[in-house]
C-alpha positions, 0 to 999 in steps of 0.5 A: 832511763837513758843508758849509753853503752860504749862497745857494740860487740857480743855483750854490748849488742845484747845488753842494748837489745835487752834494755831497749826491750825493757823500755829504756832509752839505750844507745850502743856506740863504737868507732863507727859512731865517731867514738874513740875512747883512747883519745876522748873523741865524741865522749862528752857529746855521747854521755850528755844527758845519760843516767848510766854509762856502761863501758864494754869496750875491748882493746883491739890489740893484746900486746901488753903495752897496747892493752894497758894503754887502751884501758888506762886512757879509755877509762880516764877519758870516759870518767872525765866526760861523765863527770863533766856531764853529770852522769850518776852511774858508771858500769864496767865488765871485768874478769873473775880472777884478773888479780890472780893472773899477774903474768897476763898483760891483759889481766893486769890492764883489767885490774888497772881499769878497775882501780881507776874506776874505784878511785874515780869521781863517778858512783860505779858498779864492777861486774866480774864475769868468768869466761864465756862459753863462746870463747871456748873455740878461741881457746882451742885455736890458741892452743893448737899445734900441728892439729893437736890442741894442748889444753890445761886441765885447770878449771874454768867456770864458764858462763853463757853470754846471755846470762852475763847480759841478764845480770849486767842489765840488772846492775845497770838499772839498779843503784850503783854498787860502789863495789864488785859483784862476781858472776859465773857459770854453774860448773867448774870444768877443765879447759881440756874437757871444755874443748873436747865437749865442744868438739863432740858437738861441732865434729872438729877432728882435732885431738885434745891433749891435757897439758898443765903447761899450756896455760891460758893465753900465756898465763899458767893456771891452777883450778882456783885462778879463774873460778869465783873467789871464795867468800865473794857470794858469786851469782851463779848463772843457770845455763849449763855447758850441755844446754848451751851446746844443745842450743848451738847444735 
């Protein structure tokens, strides 16, 4: 199977490696390869002959207008190139609960991306994932004021990136879902607890204060916002936070 991945970051590089090891013809492409999804540069040439295209791109800017333009324009250009080239399956990675956090410009942009894919001409699969364990450090940094991390006790149900990669690879090599699947880690945990447990392993001496108003990158959370949707039959990954922390210690 010939697979083209747009985006070669944390997830894209691992998906490419996993699919390549399984014997597929895989390319993970980014700007360094002459690809610009926001303008369409290089897209048709890249997807010609591909069976599946996986969009794992991410906006370089999180400002509301920039991120909306990135996902709206990029998705439109990729879908148009795929239609012209006769690609049979379009896969994207989105976020569990994106439609429940309308205060976040980033989440609104991801929902807009999903809507474009659903309305587009290519059979598709949308994988909605909870946040990655790898992002806990960034959440802590974003909430730090004068050496203290202000973190909400509202729950996430975070997942190891390697588990995300495993499930994305299964979806990529299967038939189009023409729908959405949710994936999540095994444990719902408060963000404040996540940060404390990370710090206990890394030795970070910042204090952590529970703060319900701290939210998540500008959006106020409750414990249902970024955990699997009731009735969605989410795939629950095997790796626990303690297991992931032990692997990083």
